[in-house]
C-alpha positions as CSV (number, residue, x, y, z in Angstrom):
1,M,112.2,123.2,136.1
2,K,110.4,120.3,134.5
3,T,110.9,116.5,134.5
4,G,112.5,114.9,131.4
5,G,109.1,113.3,130.7
6,Q,107.4,116.7,130.7
7,L,110.1,118.1,128.4
8,I,109.6,115.3,125.9
9,V,105.8,115.8,125.8
10,D,106.3,119.6,125.4
11,A,108.7,119.1,122.5
12,L,106.2,116.7,120.8
13,E,103.4,119.2,121.2
14,T,105.5,122.0,119.8
15,N,106.4,119.9,116.8
16,G,102.8,119.2,115.9
17,T,102.3,115.7,117.3
18,D,98.6,114.9,117.7
19,R,98.9,111.2,118.7
20,I,101.4,108.6,119.8
21,Y,101.3,104.8,119.5
22,C,102.6,102.8,122.4
23,V,102.8,99.7,124.5
24,P,103.2,101.0,128.1
25,G,106.2,100.2,130.2
26,E,107.5,101.1,133.6
27,S,110.7,102.4,132.0
28,Y,108.9,105.5,130.7
29,L,106.2,106.0,133.2
30,A,107.2,109.7,133.6
31,V,106.4,110.3,129.9
32,L,103.0,108.6,130.3
33,D,102.3,110.8,133.3
34,A,103.1,113.9,131.3
35,L,100.8,112.7,128.5
36,H,97.9,112.6,131.0
37,D,97.6,116.3,130.9
38,S,98.5,116.7,127.2
39,P,96.1,117.1,124.2
40,I,98.2,114.4,122.4
41,R,96.1,111.2,122.0
42,T,97.7,108.1,123.4
43,I,96.9,105.0,121.4
44,V,97.6,101.8,123.4
45,C,98.5,98.8,121.2
46,R,98.9,95.1,121.9
47,Q,102.5,94.5,120.7
48,E,105.4,96.8,120.0
49,G,105.8,95.6,116.4
50,G,102.2,96.6,115.7
51,A,102.7,99.9,117.4
52,A,105.7,100.7,115.3
53,M,103.9,99.7,112.1
54,M,101.0,102.0,113.1
55,A,103.5,104.8,113.5
56,D,105.0,103.9,110.1
57,C,101.5,104.1,108.5
58,H,101.0,107.5,110.1
59,G,104.2,108.8,108.6
60,R,103.5,107.1,105.3
61,L,100.1,108.7,104.8
62,T,100.8,112.2,106.3
63,G,104.5,112.9,105.6
64,R,104.8,113.8,109.3
65,P,106.8,111.5,111.7
66,G,104.7,108.8,113.3
67,I,105.5,108.7,117.0
68,C,106.0,105.4,118.9
69,F,106.9,104.7,122.6
70,V,108.0,101.3,123.8
71,T,109.7,99.9,126.8
72,R,113.2,98.5,127.0
73,G,114.6,95.1,126.0
74,P,111.9,93.0,124.5
75,G,109.7,96.0,123.8
76,A,112.4,97.6,121.7
77,T,113.4,94.4,119.9
78,N,109.7,93.8,119.1
79,A,109.5,97.3,117.6
80,S,112.5,96.7,115.4
81,A,110.3,95.1,112.7
82,G,108.6,98.5,112.2
83,I,111.8,100.4,112.2
84,H,113.2,98.1,109.5
85,I,110.1,98.8,107.4
86,A,110.4,102.6,107.9
87,M,114.0,102.5,106.9
88,Q,113.7,100.5,103.7
89,D,110.5,102.4,102.8
90,S,111.9,105.9,103.6
91,V,109.1,106.8,106.0
92,P,109.5,109.4,108.8
93,L,109.1,107.8,112.3
94,I,110.5,108.5,115.7
95,L,110.7,105.6,118.2
96,F,111.2,106.5,121.9
97,I,112.5,103.6,124.0
98,G,112.7,103.5,127.8
99,Q,116.2,102.5,129.0
100,V,117.7,101.3,132.2
101,A,118.9,104.0,134.6
102,S,122.2,105.6,133.9
103,H,123.9,104.1,137.0
104,A,123.1,100.6,135.8
105,K,124.3,100.9,132.2
106,G,127.0,98.5,131.1
107,R,126.1,95.9,133.8
108,E,123.7,93.9,131.6
109,A,120.9,95.2,133.9
110,F,117.3,94.1,133.6
111,Q,116.3,94.2,129.9
112,E,119.4,96.3,129.0
113,V,120.2,96.7,125.3
114,D,122.8,99.0,123.7
115,Y,120.3,100.7,121.3
116,V,122.9,102.7,119.4
117,R,124.5,99.4,118.3
118,F,121.2,97.4,118.0
119,F,119.5,100.0,115.7
120,G,122.6,101.4,114.1
121,D,122.1,99.7,110.7
122,I,118.3,99.9,110.5
123,A,117.6,103.5,111.6
124,K,118.6,106.8,110.2
125,W,119.8,108.2,113.5
126,V,120.1,106.7,117.0
127,V,120.8,108.7,120.1
128,E,120.6,108.2,123.9
129,I,119.8,111.1,126.2
130,D,122.5,111.7,128.8
131,D,121.4,115.2,129.8
132,A,117.7,116.0,130.5
133,A,118.3,119.7,129.7
134,R,119.1,118.7,126.0
135,I,115.8,116.9,125.5
136,P,114.1,119.7,123.5
137,E,117.2,119.9,121.3
138,F,117.3,116.2,120.6
139,V,113.5,115.8,120.0
140,T,113.4,118.7,117.6
141,R,116.5,117.4,115.8
142,A,114.8,114.0,115.5
143,F,111.9,115.6,113.6
144,S,114.3,117.3,111.2
145,V,116.4,114.1,110.6
146,A,113.3,111.9,110.1
147,T,111.8,114.2,107.4
148,S,114.8,115.7,105.6
149,G,116.6,114.2,102.5
150,R,115.6,110.6,102.4
151,P,113.1,110.3,105.3
152,G,113.5,107.5,107.8
153,P,113.2,106.3,111.4
154,V,115.0,108.0,114.3
155,V,115.5,106.1,117.6
156,I,115.8,107.9,121.0
157,S,116.8,106.0,124.0
158,L,115.5,107.4,127.4
159,P,117.4,106.3,130.5
160,E,114.8,106.2,133.3
161,D,116.6,108.8,135.5
162,M,116.6,111.2,132.6
163,L,112.8,111.1,132.6
164,T,112.3,111.7,136.3
165,S,115.0,114.2,137.0
166,L,114.2,117.9,137.0
167,A,116.0,120.1,134.5
168,E,115.9,123.7,133.3
169,A,115.8,123.7,129.6
170,P,115.0,126.1,126.8
171,E,111.5,125.8,125.3
172,A,111.4,123.5,122.3
173,Q,111.0,125.1,118.9
174,H,109.4,123.6,115.8
175,Y,111.8,121.9,113.5
176,T,112.7,123.6,110.3
177,P,111.7,121.5,107.2
178,V,114.5,121.1,104.7
179,E,113.6,121.3,101.0
180,T,115.9,120.5,98.1
181,R,115.0,122.0,94.7
182,P,116.3,121.5,91.2
183,G,118.5,124.1,89.5
184,E,117.7,125.7,86.2
185,V,120.8,124.0,84.7
186,E,119.5,120.6,85.6
187,L,116.0,121.4,84.3
188,D,117.4,122.7,81.0
189,A,119.5,119.5,80.7
190,L,116.4,117.3,81.3
191,E,114.4,119.2,78.8
192,G,117.1,118.7,76.2
193,L,117.2,115.0,76.9
194,L,113.5,114.6,76.6
195,N,113.3,116.6,73.3
196,K,115.9,114.2,71.8
197,A,114.4,111.0,73.2
198,K,112.4,108.5,71.1
199,R,111.4,106.0,73.8
200,P,111.2,107.7,77.3
201,F,109.7,106.1,80.4
202,V,108.9,107.6,83.8
203,I,109.1,105.6,87.1
204,L,107.6,107.2,90.2
205,G,108.6,106.0,93.7
206,G,109.7,106.9,97.1
207,T,108.2,109.3,99.6
208,R,108.0,113.1,100.0
209,W,105.1,113.2,97.6
210,D,101.7,114.9,98.4
211,A,98.5,115.4,96.5
212,P,99.5,118.6,94.7
213,A,102.7,117.0,93.6
214,V,100.8,114.0,92.2
215,A,98.5,116.4,90.3
216,R,101.5,118.3,88.9
217,M,103.1,115.0,87.8
218,R,99.9,114.2,85.9
219,T,100.1,117.6,84.2
220,I,103.7,116.8,83.2
221,A,102.8,113.4,81.8
222,E,100.0,114.9,79.7
223,A,102.1,117.8,78.4
224,W,105.0,115.4,77.3
225,S,102.8,112.4,76.5
226,L,104.9,110.3,78.8
227,P,104.2,106.7,79.8
228,V,104.3,106.5,83.6
229,G,104.9,103.5,85.8
230,C,104.8,103.4,89.6
231,S,107.4,101.6,91.7
232,F,106.6,98.6,93.9
233,R,103.8,99.5,96.4
234,R,103.9,103.2,95.4
235,Q,100.9,102.8,93.1
236,M,99.0,105.6,94.6
237,L,101.3,108.1,92.9
238,F,99.5,108.0,89.6
239,D,95.8,107.5,88.6
240,H,95.6,104.0,87.1
241,L,92.8,104.9,84.7
242,H,94.7,107.9,83.3
243,P,95.7,107.2,79.7
244,N,99.4,107.8,80.4
245,Y,99.5,105.1,83.1
246,A,101.6,102.1,82.0
247,G,101.5,99.9,85.1
248,D,103.3,99.0,88.3
249,V,107.1,98.3,88.3
250,G,107.3,95.7,90.9
251,I,107.1,92.0,91.6
252,G,105.4,90.1,88.8
253,I,105.7,93.0,86.4
254,N,103.7,93.0,83.1
255,P,106.2,91.7,80.5
256,K,105.2,94.5,78.2
257,V,106.2,97.2,80.8
258,A,109.5,95.4,81.5
259,T,110.2,95.4,77.7
260,A,109.3,99.1,77.5
261,I,111.7,100.0,80.3
262,K,114.6,97.8,78.9
263,Q,114.2,99.3,75.4
264,A,113.7,102.9,76.6
265,D,116.4,105.4,75.5
266,L,115.6,107.6,78.5
267,V,114.4,106.6,82.0
268,L,113.3,109.4,84.3
269,L,113.3,108.0,87.9
270,I,111.6,110.4,90.3
271,G,111.8,109.9,94.1
272,G,112.6,106.2,94.2
273,R,115.7,104.2,94.8
274,M,114.8,101.4,92.3
275,G,115.9,98.6,94.6
276,E,116.0,94.9,94.1
277,M,112.2,94.3,93.8
278,P,111.2,97.1,91.4
279,S,114.3,96.6,89.3
280,S,113.6,92.8,88.9
281,D,116.9,92.0,90.6
282,Y,118.7,94.9,88.9
283,T,117.9,93.7,85.4
284,L,115.5,96.5,84.2
285,L,118.2,99.0,85.0
286,K,121.6,97.4,85.2
287,S,123.8,98.4,88.1
288,P,126.0,100.3,88.2
289,Y,125.7,101.4,84.5
290,P,122.2,101.3,83.0
291,D,121.8,100.7,79.3
292,Q,119.3,103.5,79.2
293,T,120.1,107.2,79.7
294,L,119.1,107.6,83.3
295,V,117.9,110.8,85.0
296,H,117.5,110.2,88.7
297,V,115.6,112.7,90.9
298,H,116.0,112.2,94.6
299,A,115.9,114.4,97.7
300,D,119.0,112.8,99.2
301,A,122.3,113.4,97.4
302,G,123.6,110.2,99.0
303,E,121.2,108.1,96.9
304,L,122.3,109.7,93.6
305,G,124.9,107.4,92.1
306,R,124.8,105.0,95.0
307,V,123.4,102.0,93.0
308,Y,123.1,103.4,89.5
309,R,125.3,105.9,87.7
310,P,122.9,108.5,86.3
311,A,123.5,110.5,83.2
312,L,121.8,113.4,85.0
313,A,121.4,113.6,88.8
314,I,118.9,116.0,90.2
315,N,119.0,116.5,94.0
316,A,115.4,117.5,94.7
317,S,112.4,116.2,96.5
318,P,109.7,114.8,94.2
319,A,107.3,117.6,95.2
320,A,109.9,120.4,94.4
321,F,111.0,118.8,91.2
322,V,107.5,118.4,89.7
323,E,106.6,121.9,90.8
324,A,109.6,123.3,88.8
325,F,109.4,121.0,85.8
326,A,105.6,121.5,85.3
327,R,106.4,124.9,83.8
328,R,108.4,123.2,81.0
329,K,106.8,122.3,77.7
330,P,108.0,120.1,74.8
331,A,109.5,121.9,71.8
332,A,107.2,119.8,69.5
333,G,104.7,117.1,69.7
334,P,106.4,114.1,71.2
335,V,107.1,111.3,68.7
336,W,106.4,108.7,71.3
337,A,102.8,109.7,72.1
338,A,101.3,106.5,70.6
339,E,103.5,104.3,72.8
340,A,101.9,105.7,76.0
341,A,98.5,104.8,74.7
342,K,99.6,101.3,73.8
343,L,101.1,100.7,77.2
344,H,97.9,101.9,78.9
345,A,95.9,99.5,76.9
346,A,98.3,96.7,77.9
347,Y,97.8,97.8,81.5
348,L,94.0,97.6,81.3
349,D,94.3,94.1,79.9
350,W,96.8,93.0,82.4
351,S,94.8,94.4,85.3
352,T,91.6,92.6,84.4
353,P,91.2,89.7,86.8
354,P,90.5,86.1,85.6
355,E,86.9,84.8,86.2
356,S,87.8,81.2,87.0
357,G,90.4,79.2,89.0
358,P,90.7,76.2,91.3
359,G,88.2,75.8,94.2
360,T,84.8,77.2,95.1
361,V,86.0,80.7,95.8
362,Q,87.3,82.8,92.9
363,M,89.4,85.9,93.7
364,G,88.9,87.5,90.3
365,P,85.1,88.2,90.7
366,I,85.8,89.3,94.3
367,M,88.3,91.9,93.0
368,N,85.9,93.0,90.3
369,Y,83.2,93.5,93.0
370,L,85.5,95.6,95.2
371,E,86.5,97.7,92.2
372,T,82.8,98.6,91.6
373,M,81.9,99.1,95.2
374,L,84.9,100.9,96.9
375,P,85.1,104.7,96.5
376,D,88.2,106.2,95.0
377,D,89.4,107.5,98.4
378,A,89.3,104.0,100.1
379,I,92.6,103.2,101.8
380,L,94.0,99.7,101.2
381,T,96.6,98.2,103.4
382,N,98.4,94.9,103.3
383,G,101.5,93.0,104.5
384,A,103.3,90.4,102.4
385,G,102.3,87.1,100.7
386,N,101.0,85.8,97.4
387,Y,97.5,87.1,98.3
388,A,98.8,90.6,97.8
389,T,99.2,90.0,94.1
390,W,95.4,90.3,93.8
391,V,95.6,93.8,95.3
392,H,98.7,95.1,93.5
393,R,97.7,93.8,90.1
394,Y,94.0,94.1,90.0
395,H,93.1,97.1,92.2
396,R,93.2,100.3,90.2
397,F,94.4,103.1,92.5
398,R,93.0,106.5,91.6
399,R,94.1,108.9,94.3
400,F,97.1,109.8,96.5
401,G,97.0,108.6,100.1
402,T,95.1,105.4,99.4
403,Q,97.9,102.8,99.8
404,A,99.9,101.6,102.8
405,A,102.0,98.5,102.2
406,P,105.7,97.8,103.0
407,T,108.1,97.8,100.1
408,S,110.4,95.8,102.4
409,G,108.0,92.9,102.1
410,S,107.3,92.6,105.8
411,M,104.4,90.3,106.9
412,G,102.0,91.4,109.6
413,Y,101.7,95.0,108.4
414,G,98.1,95.3,107.1
415,T,96.1,95.1,110.3
416,P,98.0,97.6,112.4
417,A,98.3,99.9,109.4
418,A,94.6,99.8,108.9
419,V,94.1,100.8,112.6
420,A,96.3,103.9,112.1
421,A,94.8,104.8,108.8
422,K,91.2,104.7,110.2
423,Q,92.2,106.9,113.1
424,L,93.7,109.4,110.7
425,F,90.8,109.3,108.2
426,P,87.7,108.1,110.1
427,D,85.3,109.0,107.3
428,R,87.1,106.9,104.6
429,D,86.8,103.1,104.0
430,V,89.9,101.3,105.2
431,I,90.4,97.7,104.0
432,A,93.2,95.6,105.2
433,F,94.2,92.5,103.1
434,A,96.1,89.7,104.9
435,G,97.0,86.1,104.3
436,D,96.3,83.7,107.1
437,G,100.0,83.6,108.0
438,C,100.3,87.4,107.6
439,F,97.3,88.2,109.8
440,L,98.4,86.1,112.7
441,M,101.7,88.0,113.0
442,N,100.0,91.2,114.2
443,G,96.4,90.2,114.2
444,Q,96.1,91.1,117.9
445,E,95.9,94.7,116.8
446,F,92.3,93.9,115.8
447,A,91.7,94.4,119.5
448,T,93.0,97.9,119.2
449,A,90.5,98.6,116.5
450,V,87.8,97.3,118.8
451,Q,89.0,99.4,121.7
452,Y,88.9,102.6,119.7
453,A,85.7,101.7,117.7
454,L,87.5,101.8,114.4
455,P,85.4,99.9,111.8
456,I,88.1,98.6,109.6
457,I,87.5,95.5,107.4
458,V,90.2,92.9,107.3
459,V,90.0,90.5,104.4
460,V,91.8,87.4,105.5
461,V,92.7,85.2,102.5
462,N,93.1,81.8,104.2
463,N,94.6,79.0,102.2
464,G,96.1,77.1,105.2
465,I,99.8,77.6,104.1
466,Y,102.6,80.1,104.0
467,G,101.7,80.6,100.4
468,T,104.7,82.4,99.0
469,I,107.2,80.1,100.7
470,R,105.3,77.0,99.6
471,M,105.3,78.3,96.0
472,H,109.0,78.7,96.0
473,Q,109.4,75.4,97.9
474,E,107.4,73.5,95.3
475,R,109.3,75.1,92.5
476,E,112.8,74.4,94.0
477,Y,112.1,71.1,95.8
478,P,108.9,69.6,94.3
479,G,106.9,67.5,96.6
480,R,109.2,68.0,99.6
481,V,106.9,70.1,101.9
482,V,108.4,71.2,105.2
483,A,107.3,74.0,107.6
484,T,104.7,75.6,105.3
485,D,101.4,74.1,106.4
486,L,99.3,76.0,108.9
487,K,96.4,75.1,111.2
488,N,94.3,78.2,111.6
489,P,91.5,79.4,113.9
490,D,88.0,80.3,112.7
491,F,88.8,83.9,111.8
492,A,85.2,85.0,111.8
493,A,84.7,83.6,115.3
494,L,87.9,85.2,116.4
495,A,86.6,88.6,115.2
496,R,83.4,88.1,117.3
497,A,85.5,87.0,120.3
498,Y,87.3,90.3,120.1
499,G,84.0,92.2,120.0
500,G,84.0,92.7,116.2
501,H,82.0,91.4,113.3
502,G,83.0,88.1,111.5
503,E,82.1,86.6,108.2
504,T,83.2,83.4,106.4
505,V,83.3,83.1,102.6
506,E,83.4,79.6,101.2
507,K,81.8,80.3,97.8
508,T,82.4,83.3,95.4
509,A,78.8,84.4,95.6
510,D,79.1,84.6,99.4
511,F,81.6,87.5,99.3
512,A,79.5,90.5,98.3
513,P,76.7,90.0,100.9
514,A,79.3,89.1,103.6
515,F,81.3,92.3,102.8
516,E,78.2,94.4,102.8
517,R,77.1,93.0,106.2
518,A,80.6,93.7,107.6
519,R,80.5,97.3,106.2
520,A,77.0,97.8,107.6
521,S,77.9,96.5,111.1
522,G,79.8,99.6,112.0
523,K,82.3,97.3,113.8
524,P,85.8,96.3,113.1
525,S,85.3,93.2,110.9
526,I,87.1,90.2,109.6
527,V,85.9,88.6,106.3
528,E,87.6,85.3,105.9
529,I,88.0,83.9,102.4
530,R,88.7,80.2,102.4
531,L,90.8,79.9,99.3
532,D,92.0,76.6,97.7
533,P,95.8,76.4,98.1
534,E,95.9,75.4,94.4
535,A,95.0,79.0,93.6
536,I,98.5,80.2,94.5
537,T,98.7,82.9,91.8
538,P,96.1,84.5,89.5
539,T,97.5,82.6,86.5
540,R,99.2,79.4,87.8
541,T,98.2,76.6,90.1
542,M,100.4,75.0,92.7
543,T,100.4,71.8,90.7
544,Q,101.6,73.7,87.6
545,I,104.4,75.2,89.7
546,R,105.3,71.8,91.1
547,D,105.4,70.3,87.6
548,G,107.4,73.2,86.2
549,A,104.5,74.1,83.8
């Protein structure tokens, strides 16, 4: 006989959980008590949204479900931001929520929420435990659901009495991973389409990739001389300095890449959903019937034909697909080989940052410095905002497992993601990029980095505005500024107040020594860049946007 809390921890251990991210609550004290005697590390966070985003980053970088525990009511609703990210980004995550006791349900008891209804549209599966003896079954099923097909978040509601009551239950068993593989018929069909094509283009996206799969994709690109693009915030799926890399297919796409995709006679989409952002509002690939011959490879059959009607649908995970197709070779030298080289040259030009711009701090030279200084295995995290353009366009990702950023465009992600990434990979550099507005949404997780002695570096690009919203505001309603100005703290002083290291950059030349001091400090650090709000994009000023130039 064990308590429900003990059964949950046992099931987590059996399924390979090594750490959980949480904000404690009295609604699941029995689980916390069981964790006291468990080898599972308990990482206490400062807000449930940050905890859920850490769990998302864990799932994103490992392919194994990130585990998050929060309390009922406001704890659960705070965590919903991370659940939405994991759902739209296809990331495996399991959120456990303390719930009111069974006898109080339906009475609008203290902090009561119907989680099945609340999370129904933003989670892959939501369940509430009503029999403690079934806890091993439900936890193991949660791991399977979170990782199979299109991965996503699972939410488990835990009524307080289910955690304290004693139950006799079978021992939990490890979940069975579910793999989907391509058939020989589909591979033959794809080979035939490629041999007939004159202007193919490959787009990589989604999850369920790993380092061996990325290496096999490189082999395929070389054998077939294929130009390869990476979907929005999936840039770590292909080496940016490889001669077959054409560029990212996301917000602010290189016009030459957009033209290549629109004029392609065959588009091979592997792993991604090609949603609104990477498709440039469904214009690169028209929905539901693309102009190009579309081959869509996806692990979830429900995604094949959901938005685009493919000429060939292959129900397979990216890893299984590239493993199978890597054995296929072209019948003759591809006629499009020169096109891949042209697109890569266009990418190198596109990803070279400008040297000048408004104000005393220039982001172009800063990005150049980071490119020469950061090792290939450095992990970069970020949330959302115009500042992220500098990372997505000008950082050349070289290796798998080096990017954590929400394709859902959620602000506040970078700092908690960096905390999780540094815990997972303590020997690697972890750099979080954040705008001033983005940082202050979950910046309190910097305290978590200090608590666990995780020397992340947060680069806060401070321009005193909600930059993306101001940019759109000035374009649509020139000169009518409302709700986009910000009054910020001294971020370097804030870092020191938390017990970390702080630096302020007001001139371009200040950045390199400030960054090196932060790196040498051995502490969690904030490097604040005070950027002129005129420098709203790498190529256009705020005045130009306001004037329609």
